[in-house]
C-alpha positions in Angstrom: -89.1 -39.0 85.7 -89.9 -42.3 85.3 -88.6 -44.5 81.9 -88.8 -47.1 80.3 -86.6 -49.3 77.1 -88.7 -51.9 76.6 -92.3 -52.2 77.4 -93.6 -56.2 78.0 -97.5 -57.1 77.5 -99.0 -59.6 79.8 -101.9 -61.4 78.2 -104.2 -64.6 79.6 -101.9 -66.2 81.9 -98.8 -63.7 82.4 -100.1 -61.1 85.2 -96.5 -60.2 86.3 -93.2 -60.2 85.4 -90.8 -62.3 88.0 -87.0 -61.4 88.0 -87.7 -57.2 87.5 -85.4 -55.8 90.0 -86.3 -52.2 91.6 -89.4 -52.8 91.3 -92.4 -49.6 91.6 -96.0 -49.1 89.9 -96.7 -46.1 88.4 -99.7 -45.4 87.2 -100.4 -43.2 84.3 -102.7 -40.8 83.0 -103.8 -40.2 79.5 -105.6 -38.1 76.6 -107.6 -41.7 76.0 -108.3 -42.8 79.5 -107.0 -45.2 81.8 -104.6 -48.0 81.0 -106.0 -51.5 81.8 -103.5 -51.6 85.3 -100.6 -49.9 86.4 -97.2 -50.1 84.9 -94.5 -52.1 86.5 -91.3 -50.5 86.2 -87.7 -51.9 86.6 -85.0 -53.8 85.3 -84.5 -56.8 83.9 -81.3 -58.3 82.0 -79.5 -54.1 82.8 -82.4 -53.0 80.7 -85.2 -50.9 82.0 -88.5 -52.3 81.3 -92.2 -51.9 82.1 -94.7 -54.3 82.1 -98.6 -54.5 81.6 -101.3 -56.4 82.1 -103.5 -56.3 79.3 -106.6 -57.3 80.7 -105.4 -56.1 84.7 -104.0 -58.2 87.3 -107.0 -60.9 87.6 -107.7 -60.8 84.5 -111.0 -58.2 84.6 -111.2 -56.6 81.4 -112.2 -58.3 78.6 -110.5 -58.1 75.1 -113.1 -55.7 74.1 -113.5 -53.6 77.1 -109.2 -52.7 76.7 -107.9 -49.1 76.7 -106.1 -50.3 73.9 -104.9 -46.5 73.2 -104.2 -45.8 76.8 -102.2 -49.1 77.2 -99.9 -47.7 74.1 -99.9 -44.0 74.9 -98.9 -45.1 78.2 -95.0 -47.1 77.0 -95.0 -44.0 74.6 -95.3 -41.6 77.8 -92.5 -44.1 79.6 -90.2 -43.6 76.7 -90.0 -47.3 75.1 -89.1 -47.5 71.9 -89.6 -51.5 71.4 -92.9 -53.6 72.7 -92.5 -57.2 73.0 -96.3 -58.6 73.6 -97.4 -61.7 74.6 -100.7 -63.7 74.0 -102.3 -67.2 74.3 -103.7 -68.2 71.0 -105.0 -71.0 69.3 -103.6 -73.1 66.4 -105.7 -73.7 62.7 -102.7 -75.2 61.9 -102.2 -79.1 62.6 -98.3 -78.1 62.8 -99.1 -75.8 64.8 -98.9 -77.5 68.2 -100.2 -76.9 72.1 -97.3 -75.6 73.8 -95.7 -74.3 70.6 -94.7 -70.2 70.3 -95.6 -68.8 67.4 -94.2 -65.3 66.1 -97.2 -63.6 63.3 -95.8 -61.5 61.3 -99.1 -60.5 59.4 -102.3 -59.8 60.6 -105.7 -60.3 59.7 -108.6 -58.3 61.1 -112.4 -59.7 62.2 -112.8 -56.9 65.4 -116.1 -54.6 65.1 -115.8 -52.2 67.7 -112.6 -51.4 68.8 -110.5 -48.0 68.2 -107.1 -48.7 66.5 -105.5 -45.2 65.8 -105.0 -42.2 67.9 -105.9 -39.9 64.8 -108.7 -38.2 64.0 -110.7 -34.6 65.2 -109.2 -32.7 62.4 -105.8 -34.3 62.2 -105.6 -37.6 59.6 -102.6 -39.8 59.7 -102.1 -42.9 57.0 -99.6 -45.2 58.4 -97.8 -47.9 56.1 -99.1 -51.3 57.5 -97.9 -53.6 55.3 -95.2 -55.1 57.4 -97.3 -54.9 61.0 -94.5 -56.2 62.6 -90.4 -54.9 63.6 -88.6 -57.6 61.7 -85.4 -57.0 64.6 -87.8 -57.9 67.7 -89.3 -60.8 66.0 -85.8 -62.0 64.7 -84.6 -61.5 68.3 -87.3 -63.7 69.9 -86.9 -66.0 67.6 -83.3 -66.8 68.6 -84.0 -66.8 72.3 -86.5 -69.4 71.3 -84.0 -72.0 69.4 -81.8 -71.1 72.2 -83.8 -73.0 75.3 -85.0 -75.7 72.3 -88.6 -74.5 72.3 -90.2 -75.3 68.8 -91.3 -71.6 68.1 -93.1 -71.0 63.8 -91.5 -67.7 62.4 -94.2 -66.2 60.3 -97.5 -66.7 59.3 -100.8 -65.0 60.1 -103.2 -64.3 63.3 -106.5 -63.4 62.6 -108.1 -61.1 65.4 -111.5 -62.0 66.3 -114.2 -59.7 68.7 -114.4 -61.9 71.4 -114.9 -62.6 74.1 -116.6 -66.2 72.7 -113.9 -68.1 70.9 -115.4 -69.0 67.2 -118.0 -71.3 65.6 -116.4 -74.4 64.0 -118.3 -72.5 60.7 -115.4 -69.8 61.6 -112.7 -71.6 62.3 -112.1 -73.5 59.1 -113.3 -70.6 56.6 -110.0 -69.0 58.9 -108.1 -72.6 57.9 -109.7 -72.4 54.0 -108.3 -69.0 53.8 -104.4 -70.1 55.3 -104.7 -68.5 58.1 -102.3 -69.6 61.0 -103.4 -68.5 64.8 -106.3 -67.0 66.0 -106.5 -65.0 68.9 -108.1 -61.5 70.2 -106.2 -58.5 71.1 -102.7 -58.1 68.8 -104.1 -56.8 66.1 -104.8 -53.0 67.7 -101.8 -52.6 69.4 -99.8 -53.6 66.5 -102.0 -50.6 64.8 -100.9 -48.4 67.6 -97.7 -49.1 68.2 -96.6 -48.1 64.4 -98.4 -44.7 65.0 -97.0 -44.1 68.0 -93.3 -45.0 66.2 -92.9 -48.1 69.2 -91.1 -51.6 67.6 -93.6 -54.5 68.1 -94.2 -57.5 67.7 -96.1 -60.6 69.5 -95.4 -63.6 71.3 -97.5 -65.8 70.6 -98.4 -69.3 73.0 -100.5 -71.9 71.5 -102.4 -73.3 73.5 -105.8 -75.7 71.7 -106.7 -76.2 68.4 -109.6 -73.7 68.7 -112.6 -75.8 67.3 -111.9 -77.3 64.0 -109.7 -80.1 65.4 -111.5 -83.1 65.2 -109.7 -84.1 68.8 -111.5 -80.5 69.7 -114.3 -82.2 72.0 -111.3 -84.2 73.9 -109.8 -81.2 75.0 -110.7 -79.8 78.4 -110.5 -76.1 79.7 -108.6 -78.0 82.4 -106.3 -78.8 79.9 -105.5 -75.9 78.3 -105.2 -73.3 81.5 -102.3 -76.7 81.9 -100.9 -75.9 78.9 -101.3 -72.3 79.8 -99.2 -71.9 82.8 -96.8 -73.8 81.2 -96.2 -72.0 77.9 -96.2 -68.8 80.4 -93.4 -70.1 82.0 -91.8 -70.6 79.3 -92.3 -67.0 77.5 -90.9 -65.9 81.0 -87.7 -67.7 79.6 -87.7 -66.2 76.4 -88.5 -63.0 77.7 -85.6 -62.0 79.3 -83.1 -63.8 76.5 -85.2 -61.4 74.4 -84.7 -58.1 76.3 -80.7 -58.8 76.7 -80.4 -59.6 73.1 -82.3 -56.1 71.9 -79.2 -54.4 70.1 -79.6 -50.6 71.9 -79.9 -48.9 68.8 -83.1 -49.1 66.3 -82.2 -48.8 62.7 -85.4 -50.2 61.6 -88.2 -48.0 60.1 -90.7 -48.4 62.6 -89.0 -44.9 64.3 -90.2 -43.3 61.8 -93.7 -44.4 60.7 -94.9 -40.8 61.4 -92.5 -38.5 59.0 -94.9 -38.9 55.5 -98.1 -40.4 57.2 -99.6 -36.6 58.2 -101.8 -36.2 55.4 -103.7 -32.4 57.2 -102.6 -28.9 55.6 -100.6 -28.5 59.5 -102.3 -25.1 59.2 -105.6 -26.6 59.8 -104.9 -28.6 62.5 -106.9 -27.7 65.6 -105.4 -26.4 68.4 -107.0 -29.0 70.8 -105.7 -32.2 68.6 -102.1 -30.5 68.5 -102.0 -30.8 72.1 -103.6 -34.1 72.5 -101.5 -35.9 70.2 -98.2 -33.5 70.9 -96.6 -36.7 72.4 -96.7 -38.4 69.1 -96.6 -35.8 66.6 -95.5 -33.0 68.1 -91.3 -33.3 66.1 -93.7 -33.2 63.1 -95.6 -29.7 63.4 -92.8 -27.4 64.1 
C-alpha cells in the first residue's frame, strides 16, 4: 500500500519536487471529492514523502476553487504525519523583503466561501487552534533557512484573503494597521484541516512582493514578481530537502491528539453514515 511519512504542498511556482527518488503517481479518492492533482510519492533524503501541487500542475485551480478537504484527507489516507506547505505571499512590513522567507505562527481569516472543517452532518468537534502550526516543524524549517544562509522571519501573522484579486490599497493599509505581517490566499484552511486530521502543519512562506501598500508598488512589474518567485522556489526546494532530512522520527507535540477531547456529540447519536465517512479521522475515538 502507498504510504508517506511527510507531505509537501507546493504553491504558486512549485509544481514538482526535484530530488524525489523512486517516483510514482497516486490518485486518491476521498469522501470530499477529488484532490487538486495526483500525489507524487517517493523517497527524499531517506524519508517517504508525498508531494501535491495545490493549484494542480499547470496552475489550473484558483484559491477559492481548491478542494482543501480532499487535499488534506488524501495526505491522511497516505499516512502522512506532517505537512510542509509552501506558499507565495505578499509582505505587509518594510523589513520583510522580496526573496525573504517567513514562518508564520498565527493566521487571520478573511476568506468567505470555503469549507474549512471535516465535521458536521451530525458530528460536532471543536479543535484547539490557538497555536495553529506545529512548533517542531517551524523550528526545523527555521534551522534549514539558517544553514543555507537565507533571510527568514520566524513568527508573525499570515492574513488569508479570498482572492483571486489582490488587495485594494485600503485593505492592505488596514491589515498593516492591525499589525499583520504577510498576506496570502491558501494556508488558513490547510492549517485548520490538518489540525482536525491530527497532522502537524507549518507554512514556508516565500515573500515575492510588498502587496500594494508600499510607495514603490507601481515600480514593481509582474516580470519582477515572477523572477522573485522563481528564485524563491529554488530556495524553498533546498529548504525542503534539509527539513525533510531533519524532522524527528517521533512526534511529541499535541498535534497528534488534537481530537482527543474535541468531539462534543453524544456518541450514540452520531449518524452511521457520518461515522463511516469520518472513520479515518475519528474512528479511534468512537470505539
